[in-house]
Backbone as XML, in Angstrom:
<?xml version="1.0"?>
<chain id="A" units="angstrom">
  <residue number="1" name="UNK">
    <atom name="N" x="-206.625" y="-10.809" z="116.502"/>
    <atom name="CA" x="-205.387" y="-10.569" z="115.786"/>
    <atom name="C" x="-205.498" y="-11.209" z="114.397"/>
  </residue>
  <residue number="2" name="UNK">
    <atom name="N" x="-205.150" y="-10.465" z="113.395"/>
    <atom name="CA" x="-205.285" y="-10.913" z="112.012"/>
    <atom name="C" x="-204.450" y="-12.153" z="111.720"/>
  </residue>
  <residue number="3" name="UNK">
    <atom name="N" x="-203.257" y="-12.226" z="112.271"/>
    <atom name="CA" x="-202.385" y="-13.373" z="112.024"/>
    <atom name="C" x="-203.058" y="-14.669" z="112.479"/>
  </residue>
  <residue number="4" name="UNK">
    <atom name="N" x="-203.616" y="-14.650" z="113.677"/>
    <atom name="CA" x="-204.307" y="-15.826" z="114.214"/>
    <atom name="C" x="-205.541" y="-16.148" z="113.376"/>
  </residue>
  <residue number="5" name="UNK">
    <atom name="N" x="-206.274" y="-15.117" z="112.974"/>
    <atom name="CA" x="-207.443" y="-15.331" z="112.110"/>
    <atom name="C" x="-207.039" y="-16.015" z="110.810"/>
  </residue>
  <residue number="6" name="UNK">
    <atom name="N" x="-205.902" y="-15.618" z="110.249"/>
    <atom name="CA" x="-205.416" y="-16.247" z="109.017"/>
    <atom name="C" x="-205.081" y="-17.718" z="109.241"/>
  </residue>
  <residue number="7" name="UNK">
    <atom name="N" x="-204.477" y="-18.027" z="110.389"/>
    <atom name="CA" x="-204.165" y="-19.424" z="110.704"/>
    <atom name="C" x="-205.456" y="-20.233" z="110.817"/>
  </residue>
  <residue number="8" name="UNK">
    <atom name="N" x="-206.426" y="-19.702" z="111.540"/>
    <atom name="CA" x="-207.703" y="-20.400" z="111.717"/>
    <atom name="C" x="-208.392" y="-20.606" z="110.375"/>
  </residue>
  <residue number="9" name="UNK">
    <atom name="N" x="-208.425" y="-19.565" z="109.563"/>
    <atom name="CA" x="-209.054" y="-19.661" z="108.239"/>
    <atom name="C" x="-208.340" y="-20.712" z="107.379"/>
  </residue>
  <residue number="10" name="UNK">
    <atom name="N" x="-207.005" y="-20.689" z="107.404"/>
    <atom name="CA" x="-206.231" y="-21.648" z="106.617"/>
    <atom name="C" x="-206.493" y="-23.073" z="107.096"/>
  </residue>
  <residue number="11" name="UNK">
    <atom name="N" x="-206.505" y="-23.267" z="108.410"/>
    <atom name="CA" x="-206.788" y="-24.592" z="108.971"/>
    <atom name="C" x="-208.178" y="-25.078" z="108.582"/>
  </residue>
  <residue number="12" name="UNK">
    <atom name="N" x="-209.149" y="-24.187" z="108.634"/>
    <atom name="CA" x="-210.527" y="-24.534" z="108.292"/>
    <atom name="C" x="-210.629" y="-24.983" z="106.836"/>
  </residue>
  <residue number="13" name="UNK">
    <atom name="N" x="-209.916" y="-24.299" z="105.957"/>
    <atom name="CA" x="-209.991" y="-24.606" z="104.529"/>
    <atom name="C" x="-209.120" y="-25.790" z="104.120"/>
  </residue>
  <residue number="14" name="UNK">
    <atom name="N" x="-207.987" y="-25.987" z="104.824"/>
    <atom name="CA" x="-207.007" y="-26.974" z="104.373"/>
    <atom name="C" x="-206.754" y="-28.125" z="105.340"/>
  </residue>
  <residue number="15" name="UNK">
    <atom name="N" x="-207.205" y="-27.993" z="106.566"/>
    <atom name="CA" x="-207.054" y="-29.067" z="107.538"/>
    <atom name="C" x="-205.727" y="-29.129" z="108.259"/>
  </residue>
  <residue number="16" name="UNK">
    <atom name="N" x="-204.711" y="-28.485" z="107.725"/>
    <atom name="CA" x="-203.392" y="-28.451" z="108.358"/>
    <atom name="C" x="-202.604" y="-27.264" z="107.827"/>
  </residue>
  <residue number="17" name="UNK">
    <atom name="N" x="-201.546" y="-26.907" z="108.551"/>
    <atom name="CA" x="-200.662" y="-25.830" z="108.125"/>
    <atom name="C" x="-199.238" y="-26.362" z="108.157"/>
  </residue>
  <residue number="18" name="UNK">
    <atom name="N" x="-198.587" y="-26.366" z="107.017"/>
    <atom name="CA" x="-197.164" y="-26.695" z="106.976"/>
    <atom name="C" x="-196.435" y="-25.528" z="107.635"/>
  </residue>
  <residue number="19" name="UNK">
    <atom name="N" x="-195.593" y="-25.781" z="108.640"/>
    <atom name="CA" x="-194.924" y="-24.686" z="109.345"/>
    <atom name="C" x="-194.169" y="-23.720" z="108.426"/>
  </residue>
  <residue number="20" name="UNK">
    <atom name="N" x="-193.662" y="-24.207" z="107.300"/>
    <atom name="CA" x="-192.951" y="-23.335" z="106.358"/>
    <atom name="C" x="-193.848" y="-22.224" z="105.833"/>
  </residue>
  <residue number="21" name="UNK">
    <atom name="N" x="-195.146" y="-22.508" z="105.728"/>
    <atom name="CA" x="-196.087" y="-21.509" z="105.214"/>
    <atom name="C" x="-196.208" y="-20.294" z="106.123"/>
  </residue>
  <residue number="22" name="UNK">
    <atom name="N" x="-195.882" y="-20.447" z="107.392"/>
    <atom name="CA" x="-196.004" y="-19.345" z="108.348"/>
    <atom name="C" x="-194.997" y="-18.229" z="108.080"/>
  </residue>
  <residue number="23" name="UNK">
    <atom name="N" x="-194.090" y="-18.462" z="107.125"/>
    <atom name="CA" x="-193.080" y="-17.475" z="106.760"/>
    <atom name="C" x="-193.249" y="-17.019" z="105.312"/>
  </residue>
  <residue number="24" name="UNK">
    <atom name="N" x="-194.397" y="-17.361" z="104.698"/>
    <atom name="CA" x="-194.664" y="-17.026" z="103.301"/>
    <atom name="C" x="-195.918" y="-16.162" z="103.176"/>
  </residue>
  <residue number="25" name="UNK">
    <atom name="N" x="-196.220" y="-15.772" z="101.936"/>
    <atom name="CA" x="-197.383" y="-14.918" z="101.660"/>
    <atom name="C" x="-198.620" y="-15.434" z="102.377"/>
  </residue>
  <residue number="26" name="UNK">
    <atom name="N" x="-199.503" y="-14.581" z="102.675"/>
    <atom name="CA" x="-200.675" y="-14.703" z="103.536"/>
    <atom name="C" x="-200.239" y="-14.474" z="104.977"/>
  </residue>
  <residue number="27" name="UNK">
    <atom name="N" x="-199.216" y="-15.202" z="105.424"/>
    <atom name="CA" x="-198.755" y="-15.032" z="106.793"/>
    <atom name="C" x="-197.688" y="-13.944" z="106.912"/>
  </residue>
  <residue number="28" name="UNK">
    <atom name="N" x="-197.234" y="-13.396" z="105.799"/>
    <atom name="CA" x="-196.297" y="-12.270" z="105.857"/>
    <atom name="C" x="-197.003" y="-10.943" z="105.595"/>
  </residue>
  <residue number="29" name="UNK">
    <atom name="N" x="-198.321" y="-10.973" z="105.473"/>
    <atom name="CA" x="-199.073" y="-9.734" z="105.249"/>
    <atom name="C" x="-199.015" y="-8.800" z="106.458"/>
  </residue>
  <residue number="30" name="UNK">
    <atom name="N" x="-198.996" y="-9.349" z="107.663"/>
    <atom name="CA" x="-198.957" y="-8.526" z="108.867"/>
    <atom name="C" x="-197.539" y="-8.092" z="109.220"/>
  </residue>
  <residue number="31" name="UNK">
    <atom name="N" x="-196.564" y="-8.919" z="108.878"/>
    <atom name="CA" x="-195.158" y="-8.597" z="109.134"/>
    <atom name="C" x="-194.325" y="-9.340" z="108.110"/>
  </residue>
  <residue number="32" name="UNK">
    <atom name="N" x="-193.313" y="-8.677" z="107.569"/>
    <atom name="CA" x="-192.536" y="-9.298" z="106.491"/>
    <atom name="C" x="-191.768" y="-10.544" z="106.932"/>
  </residue>
  <residue number="33" name="UNK">
    <atom name="N" x="-191.608" y="-10.756" z="108.240"/>
    <atom name="CA" x="-190.942" y="-11.959" z="108.738"/>
    <atom name="C" x="-191.940" y="-13.054" z="109.118"/>
  </residue>
  <residue number="34" name="UNK">
    <atom name="N" x="-193.202" y="-12.813" z="108.832"/>
    <atom name="CA" x="-194.221" y="-13.815" z="109.144"/>
    <atom name="C" x="-194.313" y="-14.079" z="110.634"/>
  </residue>
  <residue number="35" name="UNK">
    <atom name="N" x="-194.312" y="-15.329" z="111.002"/>
    <atom name="CA" x="-194.469" y="-15.757" z="112.390"/>
    <atom name="C" x="-193.481" y="-15.069" z="113.327"/>
  </residue>
  <residue number="36" name="UNK">
    <atom name="N" x="-192.214" y="-14.988" z="112.921"/>
    <atom name="CA" x="-191.180" y="-14.395" z="113.785"/>
    <atom name="C" x="-191.363" y="-12.899" z="113.991"/>
  </residue>
  <residue number="37" name="UNK">
    <atom name="N" x="-192.072" y="-12.255" z="113.112"/>
    <atom name="CA" x="-192.327" y="-10.833" z="113.274"/>
    <atom name="C" x="-193.526" y="-10.538" z="114.152"/>
  </residue>
  <residue number="38" name="UNK">
    <atom name="N" x="-194.362" y="-11.545" z="114.365"/>
    <atom name="CA" x="-195.578" y="-11.370" z="115.156"/>
    <atom name="C" x="-195.385" y="-11.882" z="116.581"/>
  </residue>
  <residue number="39" name="UNK">
    <atom name="N" x="-194.637" y="-12.968" z="116.739"/>
    <atom name="CA" x="-194.405" y="-13.581" z="118.046"/>
    <atom name="C" x="-192.919" y="-13.592" z="118.368"/>
  </residue>
  <residue number="40" name="UNK">
    <atom name="N" x="-192.590" y="-13.666" z="119.660"/>
    <atom name="CA" x="-191.182" y="-13.762" z="120.041"/>
    <atom name="C" x="-190.646" y="-15.145" z="119.657"/>
  </residue>
  <residue number="41" name="UNK">
    <atom name="N" x="-189.343" y="-15.330" z="119.790"/>
    <atom name="CA" x="-188.700" y="-16.561" z="119.336"/>
    <atom name="C" x="-189.259" y="-17.802" z="120.023"/>
  </residue>
  <residue number="42" name="UNK">
    <atom name="N" x="-189.420" y="-17.750" z="121.333"/>
    <atom name="CA" x="-189.913" y="-18.920" z="122.075"/>
    <atom name="C" x="-191.321" y="-19.311" z="121.624"/>
  </residue>
  <residue number="43" name="UNK">
    <atom name="N" x="-192.197" y="-18.339" z="121.488"/>
    <atom name="CA" x="-193.568" y="-18.621" z="121.046"/>
    <atom name="C" x="-193.566" y="-19.140" z="119.611"/>
  </residue>
  <residue number="44" name="UNK">
    <atom name="N" x="-192.740" y="-18.553" z="118.758"/>
    <atom name="CA" x="-192.655" y="-18.993" z="117.362"/>
    <atom name="C" x="-192.204" y="-20.443" z="117.276"/>
  </residue>
  <residue number="45" name="UNK">
    <atom name="N" x="-191.198" y="-20.795" z="118.070"/>
    <atom name="CA" x="-190.702" y="-22.174" z="118.063"/>
    <atom name="C" x="-191.775" y="-23.147" z="118.535"/>
  </residue>
  <residue number="46" name="UNK">
    <atom name="N" x="-192.527" y="-22.754" z="119.534"/>
    <atom name="CA" x="-193.596" y="-23.625" z="120.046"/>
    <atom name="C" x="-194.691" y="-23.812" z="118.990"/>
  </residue>
  <residue number="47" name="UNK">
    <atom name="N" x="-195.066" y="-22.734" z="118.317"/>
    <atom name="CA" x="-196.097" y="-22.809" z="117.279"/>
    <atom name="C" x="-195.641" y="-23.717" z="116.140"/>
  </residue>
  <residue number="48" name="UNK">
    <atom name="N" x="-194.397" y="-23.561" z="115.701"/>
    <atom name="CA" x="-193.861" y="-24.414" z="114.635"/>
    <atom name="C" x="-193.876" y="-25.872" z="115.082"/>
  </residue>
  <residue number="49" name="UNK">
    <atom name="N" x="-193.474" y="-26.124" z="116.318"/>
    <atom name="CA" x="-193.454" y="-27.490" z="116.845"/>
    <atom name="C" x="-194.857" y="-28.097" z="116.853"/>
  </residue>
  <residue number="50" name="UNK">
    <atom name="N" x="-195.842" y="-27.314" z="117.239"/>
    <atom name="CA" x="-197.227" y="-27.793" z="117.259"/>
    <atom name="C" x="-197.682" y="-28.171" z="115.856"/>
  </residue>
  <residue number="51" name="UNK">
    <atom name="N" x="-197.443" y="-27.288" z="114.879"/>
    <atom name="CA" x="-197.882" y="-27.571" z="113.513"/>
    <atom name="C" x="-197.070" y="-28.680" z="112.855"/>
  </residue>
  <residue number="52" name="UNK">
    <atom name="N" x="-195.860" y="-28.910" z="113.356"/>
    <atom name="CA" x="-195.037" y="-29.998" z="112.821"/>
    <atom name="C" x="-195.414" y="-31.342" z="113.445"/>
  </residue>
  <residue number="53" name="UNK">
    <atom name="N" x="-196.349" y="-31.307" z="114.399"/>
    <atom name="CA" x="-196.809" y="-32.542" z="115.029"/>
    <atom name="C" x="-196.017" y="-32.936" z="116.254"/>
  </residue>
  <residue number="54" name="UNK">
    <atom name="N" x="-195.228" y="-32.000" z="116.777"/>
    <atom name="CA" x="-194.390" y="-32.304" z="117.933"/>
    <atom name="C" x="-195.062" y="-32.121" z="119.272"/>
  </residue>
  <residue number="55" name="UNK">
    <atom name="N" x="-196.273" y="-31.592" z="119.307"/>
    <atom name="CA" x="-196.995" y="-31.422" z="120.580"/>
    <atom name="C" x="-198.443" y="-31.748" z="120.394"/>
  </residue>
</chain>
């Protein structure tokens, strides 16, 4: 999946992903809502929590 590939590529280059970026350019290329357009609400919340350091 391209969205996941973008996350992996971003992590490799930058070491971390600010959860806000998941709703901005690069991550909105696959869907205009970014993370929420690719995953359901529960999965999106979990992903944001992980990148925010909550898990």
